[in-house]
C-alpha positions as CSV (number, residue, x, y, z in Angstrom):
1,M,115.3,96.0,111.9
2,N,116.7,98.2,109.1
3,P,113.9,98.7,106.4
4,F,116.2,97.3,103.7
5,F,117.1,94.2,105.5
6,G,113.6,93.8,106.9
7,S,112.2,94.0,103.3
8,V,114.7,91.4,102.1
9,F,114.0,89.1,105.0
10,W,110.2,89.2,104.7
11,L,110.4,88.8,100.9
12,L,112.4,85.6,101.4
13,V,109.9,84.4,104.0
14,T,107.0,85.2,101.7
15,L,108.3,83.7,98.5
16,G,109.9,80.8,100.4
17,V,106.6,79.8,102.0
18,L,104.3,80.4,99.1
19,V,106.5,79.0,96.3
20,T,107.4,75.9,98.4
21,F,103.7,75.3,99.1
22,H,103.0,75.7,95.3
23,E,105.6,73.1,94.5
24,F,104.3,70.8,97.3
25,G,101.0,70.8,95.4
26,H,102.8,69.4,92.3
27,Y,104.6,66.9,94.4
28,W,101.6,65.6,96.3
29,V,99.4,65.1,93.3
30,A,102.2,63.6,91.2
31,R,102.8,61.0,93.9
32,R,99.1,60.1,93.9
33,C,99.0,59.9,90.2
34,G,101.8,57.3,90.2
35,V,104.6,59.6,89.0
36,K,108.1,59.1,90.5
37,V,109.4,62.3,92.1
38,L,113.2,62.4,91.8
39,R,113.8,65.5,93.9
40,F,111.8,67.9,96.1
41,S,113.9,71.0,96.9
42,V,113.1,73.9,99.2
43,G,115.3,76.6,97.7
44,F,117.7,76.6,94.8
45,G,121.4,76.2,94.3
46,T,123.8,74.2,96.5
47,P,122.1,71.9,99.0
48,I,122.8,72.6,102.6
49,W,120.8,69.5,103.8
50,R,119.8,66.4,101.9
51,R,118.4,63.0,102.5
52,I,116.9,60.2,100.5
53,G,113.4,59.0,101.5
54,K,112.1,55.5,101.5
55,D,110.3,56.2,98.3
56,G,113.6,57.1,96.6
57,T,112.8,60.8,96.5
58,E,115.7,63.1,97.3
59,Y,114.6,65.8,99.8
60,Q,116.8,68.8,100.2
61,I,117.1,72.3,101.5
62,A,119.2,74.6,99.2
63,A,121.2,77.7,99.8
64,I,119.0,80.2,97.9
65,P,115.7,80.4,99.8
66,L,113.6,81.8,96.9
67,G,110.9,79.0,96.7
68,G,111.7,75.5,95.5
69,Y,111.1,73.0,92.8
70,V,110.0,69.4,92.0
71,K,111.9,67.2,89.6
72,M,109.9,64.3,88.2
73,L,110.9,61.3,86.1
74,D,110.4,62.7,82.6
75,A,111.4,61.0,79.3
76,R,111.9,64.4,77.7
77,E,114.9,65.0,80.0
78,G,116.7,61.7,79.4
79,E,116.6,57.9,79.1
80,V,114.1,56.2,81.4
81,D,114.7,52.7,82.9
82,P,112.1,50.4,81.3
83,E,111.1,49.2,84.7
84,L,110.1,52.7,85.7
85,R,108.4,53.6,82.4
86,D,104.9,53.4,84.0
87,Q,106.1,56.0,86.7
88,E,107.2,58.5,84.1
89,F,105.3,61.8,83.7
90,T,104.6,61.8,80.0
91,A,103.4,58.2,80.1
92,K,100.4,59.3,82.3
93,S,97.0,60.1,80.8
94,V,96.5,63.7,79.8
95,W,94.0,64.1,82.7
96,K,96.6,63.1,85.2
97,R,99.1,65.5,83.7
98,I,96.5,68.3,83.9
99,A,95.9,67.4,87.6
100,I,99.6,67.5,88.4
101,V,100.2,70.8,86.7
102,A,97.0,72.5,88.1
103,A,97.9,71.3,91.6
104,G,100.5,74.1,92.1
105,P,98.1,77.0,91.6
106,G,95.4,74.9,93.3
107,F,97.5,74.7,96.5
108,N,98.2,78.4,96.3
109,L,94.4,78.9,96.3
110,I,94.0,76.6,99.2
111,F,96.7,78.5,101.1
112,T,94.8,81.8,100.4
113,V,91.5,80.4,101.8
114,F,93.4,79.1,104.9
115,A,95.3,82.4,105.4
116,F,92.0,84.4,105.3
117,W,90.3,81.9,107.5
118,A,93.0,82.2,110.1
119,M,92.9,86.0,109.8
120,F,89.2,86.1,110.5
121,M,89.5,83.6,113.3
122,L,92.2,85.7,115.0
123,G,90.3,88.9,114.3
124,K,91.1,91.5,111.6
125,P,91.3,95.0,113.2
126,D,90.2,97.8,110.9
127,Y,88.5,101.2,111.0
128,A,84.9,102.1,110.2
129,P,84.4,103.4,106.7
130,V,84.1,107.0,107.7
131,V,85.7,109.2,105.1
132,S,86.7,112.8,104.3
133,A,87.5,114.6,101.1
134,T,90.5,116.8,100.4
135,P,89.3,120.3,99.3
136,Q,89.3,120.9,95.5
137,T,89.5,117.2,94.6
138,L,87.1,114.9,92.7
139,A,85.7,113.5,96.0
140,A,84.9,117.0,97.3
141,E,83.4,117.9,93.9
142,A,81.1,114.9,94.1
143,G,79.8,116.0,97.4
144,I,81.7,113.9,100.0
145,R,81.5,115.6,103.3
146,N,83.9,115.0,106.2
147,G,82.4,112.4,108.5
148,D,80.4,110.6,105.8
149,R,80.1,106.9,106.5
150,V,80.3,104.7,103.3
151,L,77.6,102.1,103.3
152,E,77.9,100.7,99.7
153,V,80.3,101.1,96.8
154,D,78.6,100.4,93.4
155,G,75.8,98.6,95.2
156,K,78.1,96.4,97.3
157,P,77.9,96.8,101.1
158,V,81.1,97.6,102.9
159,D,81.9,97.3,106.6
160,T,85.4,98.6,106.9
161,I,87.5,101.4,105.5
162,S,89.7,98.8,103.8
163,D,86.7,97.2,102.0
164,A,85.6,100.7,100.9
165,M,88.9,101.8,99.6
166,E,89.6,98.5,97.9
167,A,86.3,98.7,96.1
168,V,87.0,102.3,95.1
169,A,90.5,101.3,93.8
170,N,88.9,98.6,91.6
171,G,86.6,101.3,90.2
172,L,89.6,103.5,89.5
173,L,90.9,100.9,87.0
174,G,88.0,101.5,84.7
175,R,87.7,105.3,85.3
176,E,83.9,105.2,85.1
177,P,81.5,107.1,87.4
178,L,81.2,105.2,90.7
179,P,78.2,105.5,93.0
180,L,78.6,105.5,96.7
181,L,75.8,105.2,99.2
182,V,76.8,107.2,102.3
183,R,75.3,108.3,105.6
184,G,76.1,111.8,106.7
185,T,76.7,113.0,110.3
186,D,73.1,114.1,110.3
187,G,72.0,110.5,109.9
188,A,70.5,111.1,106.4
189,Q,71.5,108.7,103.6
190,R,72.4,109.9,100.1
191,T,74.0,108.7,96.9
192,V,77.3,110.3,95.8
193,V,78.7,109.6,92.4
194,L,82.5,109.9,92.1
195,P,83.3,111.3,88.6
196,L,86.2,108.9,87.9
197,N,85.7,109.5,84.2
198,K,87.4,112.9,84.7
199,L,90.7,111.2,85.7
200,P,93.5,111.4,83.0
201,P,94.5,108.1,81.4
202,G,97.8,106.4,81.9
203,Q,98.4,106.8,85.6
204,D,98.6,104.3,88.4
205,I,96.2,103.7,91.3
206,V,98.3,105.8,93.8
207,Q,98.2,108.8,91.5
208,Y,94.5,108.4,90.9
209,M,93.8,108.2,94.7
210,G,95.7,111.4,95.2
211,K,93.5,113.2,92.5
212,L,90.4,111.6,93.9
213,G,91.1,112.9,97.4
214,L,89.1,110.3,99.3
215,S,90.6,109.1,102.6
216,L,89.9,107.9,106.1
217,A,88.4,110.7,108.1
218,P,90.7,112.1,110.8
219,P,89.5,112.1,114.5
220,T,86.8,114.5,115.4
221,A,87.6,117.6,117.4
222,A,86.5,116.0,120.6
223,I,88.9,115.6,123.5
224,G,89.3,112.0,124.6
225,K,91.9,112.5,127.4
226,V,93.3,115.4,129.3
227,T,96.8,114.8,130.8
228,E,97.0,115.7,134.5
229,G,99.4,118.5,135.3
230,E,99.3,119.9,131.8
231,A,97.9,123.3,130.6
232,A,94.6,122.0,129.4
233,A,93.8,120.3,132.8
234,A,94.8,123.4,134.7
235,A,92.5,125.5,132.5
236,G,89.5,123.3,133.1
237,L,89.2,121.4,129.8
238,Q,87.7,117.9,130.2
239,G,87.4,114.7,128.3
240,G,84.3,114.7,126.0
241,D,84.6,118.5,125.3
242,R,84.2,119.2,121.6
243,I,86.5,122.0,120.5
244,L,84.8,124.6,118.4
245,S,87.5,127.2,117.9
246,V,90.9,128.4,118.9
247,N,91.4,132.2,119.1
248,G,88.2,132.6,117.1
249,Q,89.2,130.3,114.3
250,P,86.8,127.5,113.7
251,I,87.9,123.8,114.1
252,G,86.5,121.2,111.8
253,D,88.5,118.1,113.0
254,W,91.5,117.1,115.1
255,L,93.9,117.8,112.3
256,D,92.7,121.5,112.2
257,F,93.3,121.6,115.9
258,Q,96.8,120.2,115.7
259,K,97.7,122.7,113.0
260,L,96.3,125.7,114.8
261,I,97.9,125.1,118.2
262,P,101.5,125.7,117.1
263,A,100.5,128.4,114.6
264,E,98.6,130.4,117.3
265,A,101.0,129.6,120.2
266,T,103.9,131.0,118.3
267,K,102.2,134.4,118.3
268,S,101.1,134.1,122.0
269,P,101.1,131.0,124.2
270,R,97.8,132.2,125.7
271,L,95.1,130.5,123.7
272,S,91.3,131.2,123.8
273,V,89.6,127.8,123.3
274,A,85.9,127.6,122.8
275,V,84.3,124.2,123.6
276,E,80.9,122.5,123.7
277,R,80.2,120.4,126.8
278,D,77.0,118.4,127.4
279,G,75.3,120.2,124.5
280,K,76.1,123.7,125.9
281,V,78.7,126.1,124.4
282,L,80.9,127.4,127.2
283,P,82.6,130.8,127.4
284,P,86.1,130.7,125.9
285,I,88.6,129.0,128.2
286,V,92.1,130.5,128.3
287,V,94.8,127.8,128.0
288,T,98.5,128.6,128.2
289,A,100.4,126.3,125.8
290,R,103.8,125.1,126.8
291,F,106.8,124.5,124.5
292,K,108.4,121.2,125.2
293,S,111.7,119.7,124.1
294,L,112.6,116.1,123.7
295,Q,116.1,115.1,124.9
296,G,117.3,118.6,124.2
297,Q,115.6,118.8,120.8
298,P,112.7,121.2,120.1
299,A,109.4,119.2,120.1
300,G,106.6,121.8,119.8
301,W,103.7,123.5,121.6
302,V,101.5,121.2,123.7
303,I,98.5,121.7,126.0
304,G,98.1,118.1,127.1
305,V,95.0,116.7,125.3
306,A,94.4,113.6,123.1
307,P,91.6,112.9,120.7
308,M,88.7,110.5,121.0
309,P,89.7,107.1,119.7
310,M,88.7,106.5,116.1
311,E,85.8,104.0,115.6
312,Q,87.3,100.6,115.1
313,V,85.8,97.5,113.5
314,V,87.2,94.0,114.3
315,Q,86.1,91.3,112.0
316,H,86.3,88.4,114.4
317,F,84.3,85.2,113.6
318,G,83.9,81.6,114.7
319,P,85.3,78.7,112.6
320,V,82.3,78.3,110.4
321,R,81.5,82.0,109.8
322,A,85.3,82.6,109.3
323,L,85.4,80.0,106.6
324,G,82.4,81.6,104.8
325,E,84.0,85.0,105.0
326,S,87.3,83.6,103.8
327,L,85.7,82.0,100.7
328,R,83.8,85.3,100.0
329,S,86.9,87.3,100.3
330,T,88.9,84.9,98.1
331,W,86.1,85.1,95.5
332,D,86.0,88.9,95.6
333,R,89.8,89.3,95.3
334,T,89.9,86.8,92.5
335,A,87.3,88.7,90.5
336,A,89.1,92.0,91.2
337,T,92.4,90.5,90.0
338,F,90.9,89.2,86.8
339,N,89.2,92.6,86.3
340,M,92.6,94.3,86.5
341,I,94.2,91.8,84.1
342,A,91.4,92.3,81.6
343,K,91.7,96.1,81.8
344,L,95.5,95.9,81.5
345,I,95.1,93.8,78.3
346,T,92.5,96.1,76.8
347,G,94.5,99.2,77.7
348,E,91.8,100.6,80.1
349,A,94.3,100.4,83.0
350,S,97.8,101.5,82.9
351,T,100.7,99.1,83.1
352,K,102.1,101.4,85.8
353,N,99.9,99.5,88.2
354,L,102.1,96.4,87.8
355,S,104.4,95.7,90.8
356,G,107.3,93.2,91.2
357,V,109.5,91.8,93.9
358,V,110.7,95.2,95.1
359,G,107.1,96.3,95.8
360,I,106.3,92.9,97.4
361,A,109.3,93.2,99.7
362,Q,108.3,96.7,100.8
363,V,104.7,95.7,101.6
364,A,105.8,92.4,103.2
365,N,108.0,94.4,105.7
366,Q,105.2,96.9,106.4
367,M,102.6,94.1,107.0
368,A,104.9,92.1,109.2
369,G,105.5,95.2,111.3
370,Q,101.8,95.6,111.8
371,G,101.2,92.2,113.3
372,L,100.1,88.6,112.5
373,T,96.7,89.2,111.0
374,P,97.8,91.9,108.5
375,F,100.7,89.6,107.4
376,L,98.3,86.7,107.0
377,E,96.1,88.8,104.7
378,F,99.2,89.8,102.8
379,L,100.3,86.2,102.4
380,G,96.9,85.3,101.2
381,L,96.8,88.0,98.6
382,V,100.3,87.2,97.3
383,S,99.4,83.4,97.2
384,L,96.2,84.2,95.2
385,S,98.2,86.3,92.8
386,L,100.7,83.5,92.3
387,A,97.8,81.1,91.6
388,I,96.2,83.4,89.0
389,I,99.5,84.4,87.3
390,N,100.5,80.8,87.0
391,L,97.2,79.9,85.4
392,L,97.6,82.5,82.6
393,P,98.0,80.7,79.3
394,I,101.6,81.7,78.8
395,P,104.1,79.0,77.9
396,V,106.7,78.5,80.7
397,L,103.9,79.0,83.3
398,D,101.6,76.2,84.5
399,G,98.8,77.8,82.5
400,G,100.9,77.4,79.3
401,H,101.3,73.6,80.0
402,L,97.6,73.3,80.7
403,L,96.9,75.0,77.3
404,Y,99.1,72.4,75.6
405,Y,97.2,69.6,77.3
406,L,93.8,71.1,76.4
407,I,95.0,71.2,72.7
408,E,96.1,67.6,73.1
409,L,92.6,66.6,74.3
410,V,91.0,68.3,71.3
411,K,93.4,67.0,68.6
412,G,94.0,63.6,70.1
413,S,97.8,63.8,70.1
414,P,100.4,65.8,72.0
415,V,101.6,69.2,70.7
416,S,104.8,68.8,68.7
417,E,108.1,69.4,70.4
418,R,108.9,72.1,67.9
419,T,105.7,74.0,68.8
420,M,106.3,73.6,72.5
421,M,109.9,75.0,72.1
422,A,108.7,77.9,70.1
423,G,106.0,78.5,72.8
424,Q,108.6,78.3,75.5
425,Y,110.7,81.1,73.9
426,V,107.6,83.3,73.4
427,G,106.5,82.7,76.9
428,L,109.9,83.4,78.4
429,A,110.1,86.7,76.4
430,L,106.6,87.7,77.7
431,L,107.5,86.8,81.3
432,L,110.8,88.7,81.2
433,T,109.0,91.7,79.7
434,M,106.4,91.7,82.5
435,M,109.0,91.2,85.2
436,G,111.2,94.0,83.7
437,L,108.2,96.4,83.5
438,A,107.2,95.6,87.1
439,F,110.7,96.1,88.3
440,Y,110.9,99.4,86.5
441,N,107.7,100.5,88.1
442,D,108.9,99.6,91.6
443,I,112.2,101.6,91.2
444,H,110.3,104.5,89.6
445,R,108.0,104.7,92.6
446,I,111.0,104.8,95.0
447,I,112.9,107.4,93.0
448,L,109.9,109.5,92.0
449,P,107.2,108.9,94.5
450,S,103.7,110.3,93.7
């Protein structure tokens, strides 16, 4: 699928599922609190399907699949039949109104736990937290060596490269020194402190990551497979051989090897490859590289070898353990999100880190292309974000309504209509400002990528 149409399609799927589930939370709790629901709509705009349920609720699917909405019987929106007064929203106790409003974010939170649970049940594939440092970056300056395995980030154990990089990304928000416990290729453990305080202020996470220079380590310079009939097999190279040098130039990892082959073969296709086999260094083996083309197009120099597979970690648990891991992951992501919000408010983190629907669409398309478990994790994260954002005490959002009801509990009477209207305008302005800034950031990243 074309990347643009793929992004649009998966954005619609993501928002359609999550916003509808959010609205279903309002609907379900409202019904149980005795509030009459007039309409439950999946999507907005002109209905393309509609029916009236036995309870009198109008159920519909509308043309614009960007979520949905619930319309309840509400005296603030018009006259209410006296016979239905006890089923009207504002006639309910403040605690019931709080429950109805909080149900939307609550159902998003439930969806997050379920999505993570399903992901761990199916098995989440990942790589081991083995890292490397780009030369002349902060990670290299701190003492990260190629092949170091990250055991802990700021005292918290990590099992996968995703966990490690996520913890580092959270640390980047505060730009404070971040300790990592690592185990080197020699088996010795040591603590490395990333000097994040040296990063300049006012940049986003992607830019900080580039300056930090910490990344998943490339495959080692060990041959995993030798293709029959190719130059390497003819010369005697074998699977398990560790490549030491090419034409006398040392090899650190597989990326070095990939770069040297075309560079040296361009000078002469006869390459002198030194390898270590079974702990012994063999005399240089002469391999004649071959230039291959693909459907008439130049492809490059090849000798017919592939690297050892990178160490993978699959987080695959039974139902009970998966639920525990899901709850832990939800808690950790919630804490990280609130940490980011706090740092955005205090100015410690740049507003360039905000992302909107364009960014969500791009990531949705990428995750969907990687398989079901990555997409489940993505849905869980977006659902959690929707829950947290909706709970912010901003009028227009659910959190703003909850704020009004909490004030009502304290003062003993509802907030005046004038105050609520003023709050709605302020909240709408704040929301539009945030959305505009997020949209600007998304477009800026596309036009001027880091």
